[in-house]
C-alpha positions in Angstrom: 208.7 106.9 57.7 211.4 108.3 56.2 211.8 112.4 55.6 211.1 112.2 51.5 207.5 110.3 52.3 206.8 112.9 55.2 206.8 115.4 52.8 204.9 113.7 50.1 202.3 113.4 52.6 202.1 117.3 53.7 202.0 118.0 50.2 198.8 115.9 49.5 197.3 117.6 52.4 198.1 121.0 52.1 197.1 120.8 48.3 194.1 118.8 48.4 192.6 118.2 51.9 189.9 120.7 51.7 189.3 119.4 47.6 188.7 115.9 48.0 185.0 115.5 47.8 185.0 117.7 44.9 187.7 116.1 43.2 186.3 112.6 43.4 183.0 113.9 41.7 185.5 115.8 39.1 186.7 112.4 38.3 183.5 110.3 38.3 182.8 112.6 35.4 185.9 112.3 33.5 186.1 108.7 33.5 182.3 108.0 32.6 182.1 111.0 30.0 185.5 110.3 28.6 188.5 107.9 29.5 186.0 105.0 29.6 186.0 105.2 25.9 189.7 104.0 26.2 189.2 101.4 28.9 187.2 98.1 28.5 185.6 96.5 31.6 188.1 93.5 31.4 191.3 95.7 31.4 194.0 95.5 33.6 194.7 99.2 34.7 197.6 100.7 36.6 197.4 104.3 37.9 200.6 105.7 38.2 201.3 108.3 40.5 197.9 107.6 42.0 197.5 110.5 44.7 194.1 109.8 46.2 192.7 107.3 43.8 190.4 109.7 42.0 190.9 108.3 38.9 191.3 104.2 39.6 188.5 104.2 42.3 186.3 105.9 39.6 187.1 103.9 36.4 185.7 100.5 35.6 188.0 97.5 34.6 188.4 94.0 36.1 191.8 94.5 37.8 192.9 97.8 39.2 196.6 98.8 40.2 197.9 102.2 41.9 201.6 102.8 42.3 202.4 105.8 44.5 205.5 106.6 46.7 202.9 108.2 49.5 202.6 105.5 52.4 199.3 107.0 52.7 198.0 106.5 49.2 196.4 103.1 50.0 194.1 104.8 52.6 192.5 106.7 49.8 191.7 103.7 47.6 188.8 101.5 46.7 188.7 98.0 48.2 189.4 96.1 44.9 192.4 98.6 43.7 195.8 96.9 44.4 198.3 99.5 46.1 201.9 99.1 45.2 204.0 101.3 47.5 207.4 101.8 45.5 209.6 104.3 43.8 208.0 104.2 39.9 211.7 104.6 38.6 212.8 101.1 39.7 211.7 98.1 38.6 208.0 97.6 39.1 206.9 94.5 40.7 204.6 93.2 38.1 205.3 90.9 35.3 206.1 91.7 32.0 203.0 92.4 29.4 200.5 92.1 32.1 198.5 95.4 31.7 196.0 97.0 29.0 196.2 100.4 30.1 198.6 102.8 32.3 197.2 105.9 32.9 199.3 108.6 35.0 198.2 112.6 35.6 199.8 115.3 36.6 203.0 113.0 38.0 205.9 113.0 35.3 206.7 116.7 36.0 207.2 115.9 39.7 210.0 113.2 38.8 213.5 114.5 39.9 215.5 114.4 36.5 215.1 112.8 32.8 216.4 109.8 34.0 214.2 108.7 36.0 211.3 109.7 33.5 212.9 107.6 31.0 213.0 105.0 33.4 209.5 105.2 34.2 208.5 105.0 30.5 210.4 101.9 29.7 208.7 100.2 32.8 205.1 101.2 31.3 206.3 99.7 28.1 207.6 96.3 29.7 204.5 96.4 31.6 202.1 96.8 28.8 200.6 94.4 26.5 200.9 94.7 22.7 198.8 97.2 21.5 198.6 98.3 25.2 198.0 102.0 25.9 199.7 104.7 28.2 197.4 107.6 28.8 199.5 110.5 29.9 198.1 113.7 31.0 200.2 117.0 32.5 200.3 120.7 32.2 201.7 122.1 29.1 204.4 124.7 29.9 203.5 126.4 26.7 200.2 127.3 28.5 201.5 128.1 32.2 205.0 129.4 31.6 205.5 131.1 35.1 202.8 129.3 37.0 204.3 126.0 36.5 207.1 126.6 38.7 204.4 127.8 41.6 204.4 124.2 42.8 207.9 123.2 44.6 208.2 119.8 43.1 207.6 120.3 39.6 211.0 119.8 38.0 210.6 118.6 34.6 208.9 120.8 31.9 206.7 119.0 29.4 204.8 120.4 26.2 202.4 117.7 24.4 205.6 117.3 21.6 208.2 116.8 23.9 206.3 113.9 25.7 205.1 112.8 22.3 208.6 112.6 21.4 210.0 110.7 24.7 207.3 108.0 24.0 208.3 107.2 20.6 212.1 107.1 21.8 210.4 104.2 23.8 208.5 102.5 20.9 205.0 103.8 21.5 203.1 105.2 18.4 200.7 108.0 19.2 197.3 107.7 19.0 196.2 111.2 20.0 198.1 114.5 21.0 196.0 117.2 22.5 197.9 120.1 23.4 195.0 121.8 25.5 192.6 119.7 27.4 191.9 120.2 31.1 192.4 123.6 32.8 195.6 123.5 34.9 195.1 122.4 38.5 192.1 121.8 40.9 194.5 122.6 44.2 193.8 126.6 44.2 190.3 126.1 45.9 188.0 126.7 42.6 185.2 124.7 42.5 183.0 125.0 38.9 179.6 123.7 39.2 179.6 120.2 38.4 177.3 120.3 35.2 179.8 122.7 33.6 182.6 120.4 34.2 180.2 117.6 32.2 179.5 120.3 29.5 183.4 121.1 29.5 184.1 117.5 28.5 181.8 117.2 26.3 182.7 120.1 23.9 186.7 120.3 22.5 186.0 123.3 21.4 186.3 124.7 25.1 189.4 123.2 25.2 190.9 125.4 23.1 190.0 127.9 25.3 190.9 127.0 28.4 193.0 123.9 28.4 196.6 123.9 30.0 197.0 120.6 30.3 198.1 118.3 27.2 196.7 114.6 26.8 198.7 112.2 24.9 197.6 108.5 24.2 200.5 106.3 23.4 200.1 102.4 22.2 202.7 99.7 22.3 203.5 98.3 19.0 205.3 95.1 18.1 209.0 95.6 17.3 208.3 94.6 13.7 205.2 97.7 13.3 207.9 100.2 15.0 210.6 99.1 12.5 207.9 99.3 9.6 207.1 102.9 10.5 211.0 103.8 10.6 
């Protein structure tokens, strides 16, 4: 195991080892009550930076993929999830236009530089079908300016507007741009009751009070549509 992979393994363990069951229960709620409206049962879905697989294990889809550089990522995935262990900023081991949805949560800010982020977004665009969705959630530095840097491996600061602009530069249109969605982190040990989590997701008015992560939904459009919009 190389040094970078060992660091990744340690980071996951330090942050989430004692939160695994609770995080999985939270993501069961998020998938059922919110994200399932964007993902059909026949969809082919990729979880980019899948971590411990809380999203991809709980979403209902026909084909499910997970990509992560952590060598232990596959241990946390359900049997039906295909694990791709690689550097996501390099060409993906997938054919072009084979996915309906790419989902990523709290991942892009961990990449080492903006060039790496752009390479990843280019691969997302290549692998999505026409009309496919890129669902991206990340801490919004507008609302966590100091706490954003409490994590050693945060490198790229994002806002909802900078992320939306990035996607537009790579030929996505923006279906939704929500500045405040979920609270900042689940790695601090706080465990709100699950009934409150379900209540929170159902009432967007609460997002404006407690949300510190943005949610962007980008759509891959045909070149003709993008040209017409310019």
